[in-house]
Steps between C-alpha positions, in 0.01 A plus 500: 500500500163674494364253246541219745360683805208642308403200300184603297341160579502597866302817420735715706519862374838684534497853644740735687279807573162496680214731413648781710844479341664316795761233423370159599795297361814685605737227382378538142468875485714610199802719557410763242658845531299821551541611140361176357209488742400854431532439126262203528255712705514805277440281192198338670367843590544633147333188363208549736447862399555432127249216531228708664555788245488257212158378605385861520638586155326197351169600660540848352542349156864602484653149508407162358417185699742463794584213739530635855776389740386648828574258785751297319804729530690286744456188301660674204768717652612235750549254226687706242715667765673152536619507139845609389579752226530234230178323580164518313134554567237335283182679615126453448292809491460589874870569570525883485676530838753224421577656171554834660750354743699345214532822308198528276388865517154611600465677178567183301247306702241771472562521118434132477161518681419817301524305182838605368717203391810704584425430866648150444837649398710502821837656559821323418598259775154456647451121515127492488283345226197697371163471676336168412123488490465139358448302816787265587719548199747711710596169676618355169684820417667490834587130465650564161712795628619292796587208281700729258680633811600151600619404150703819471618480865397858561400436865176696438191410705150567368199587720168438323178610671150372461165539679310222680258466214785470260618177666189336336649569156709236320796725441561525873551119515685477162750784592572368845527136386749608231707705747500223760601235245794699383590663838448844353562796743138605530305627800125517452306728737129446518322808616212334671261799532206274571309558175535412130275786384182387676595138582623462859818302560316208671290440196797504258678189640464223756858549610522632859788726403631615166856453620445122520469488128881504514496137616379379157801668339750360743607844613491701827190699582413734774190695608584851618305785664499715186414817697827471693770653287784358715368142482463536125857628469648217714307223325578631150865562590538131602311395186722712281818373653367143463426552124833683440687206649364275222250323721198589285183699551304592806131577540382770747138570588453854628174511696374858448176678398382715215344793675367656181327358192656237273513769234321825451238307309413291810254569781623289799200578710303249300703204626655600839380670815624827633566333836752273336690790344499691834661194669774492241556878524622433857775288345605781265868444418570880508389539860721231654807587294473869583470419868807262479698783351384749764592258776846464365536878493533509119176683438234731651144605437617843401733356240222280382260791448765693305578195280135453417467867395812483284392175341144614437641809321741277303227264389282791381777662301600160344147439379483845338816404312327181391193679381715742302661211318162350416414145389779470246475398135276229366798339336663437837242240591617288210868609492583386849355155499829357368844645427381553138156494366409166337321498160168419679537795738589730216183382315285553807646844559424612143154351512419685828657826384281486184191429721575810709560708194154406366333624819507182712521528875 
């Protein structure tokens, strides 16, 4: 088992692809078919383009605050590709690419960041919870879903994601402790992108790895090269199988890097150096995965250029549709908090509506 070989206390990071896309661990290379591999890559590519464009739209005043994903595509797609159709994702707010892979549409995601509550209304059968901005609570949501799956014997596994900074929040520990105690089928993926807004990872905790926090819960933990999509897939697949077999949760630390700002309200140049970013750009997950596919004869630079042109056009057209729909109705903000508006929400809505009618802004 990977969890024994790559014990987090030994500080040994699991990877399969090197920086040039060459396989370094042939025995553990996953036997994924061409269609699946290309779907993973194309989703990562779409996520990268959509991410870059979202940042541009926000800077143009056409979108609200947005949390970039650039650089973290492998950590997301590699993990959720290991799920089965019945499984769930309980995301934080930086999981655009993972959500795309699981069937959330780009229009829905853009609507959300545009300020339209209808962006949280996913298609039937998409097993993804809405974007969660409250740091850490998605772990509790995931633990609750996983425990319900166990009680109802649904054989559903839940992946819950969190950033390195989020592991300093109480709900990270509470949710994982609950899941561990009750052997709930939960896999928590920490996207360790090195910064909690401006606080570097080494100042956030004395732990040498975030994966070793699994020891306190009595569950397996593993540190993975989060920019290696194949390693993320293999580690998560083993974790998902472990959880589905009734053996309880698993903690995965995906070591990656946030190439962009924390959000569009952030200026990362204040707290990190350009030289650091350039070093991590050499580890770009897109570069190594593309080369891997080319080496296998599944892809080419010509096909890649065509894909980028098509996806850039698609992203532009999608955002125009979002702008045409607008920000939605004021009532939606109150109406979609619960299945039905509570008396308190109704009162708040009426008060705010009156405030706006009287000229408030």
